[in-house]
N, C-alpha and C positions, 0 to 999 in steps of 0.2 A: 504494499500499499504506499502511496505517496501522499504527502500532505495530511491534513487533519480529517479528510473525508475519503471514502473509497467509492461512493456511489452518490448520484444525484438524480432526482426525478424532476423533470421540467414539464409543466403543462403545455399542451399544444393547442392550436386554435380549434381543433375538432373536439376538444374536451378530453382527449386521451393524455396520458403522461408518458413521456419518453425517458427511458432510463439511460444514464451515461456512467461509465467508469470515470474515475478521476482523470485519466489521460485522455479519454474521449471528450470530456467536458472542456479540458484545457485546450484541446485541438479545435474547438469551435472558433469561429471568427470572433475577434475581440468585441465587436459591436453586439453580437448575439449574447455573449456572456455578460457584458455590462448591462444590457437591457434586462436580462433575467435577474441579475443581482440587485439592480436598482428597484425593480418592481417587487422584489422579495417574494417571488412566486415559486422558487425552487425549494425542494426539500432535500437536505443533505443528510447522508448516513455515514456512520462508521460502523461497519458490520450491519446489524439489524437495528441499531439505536439511532434515532433522529437526533441530530446535533444542530445547535444554533448556527445560523449563517455566519455570524461574526467569528465564531470559533472555527467553523469550516474553512473560512477564507484566510485565517491567520497564516496558514502554511504557504500560501501562494503570494503573499506580499513580500516585497523586498525589504531590506533594512531601512529603518526610519532615521 
């Protein structure tokens, strides 16, 4: 597993949810990832446990 999450569910326009691994989510175009993150519509998981978006994203931010 990379980062603080290993799976993310993202709602699609048709009402379905698309599941992505960490690497698949990170491979999405930046504008798609930013849109989902800002809308707070994604559900992040570590194993089977739902984790807070802020916690999930800590691992992908660069140093401050």
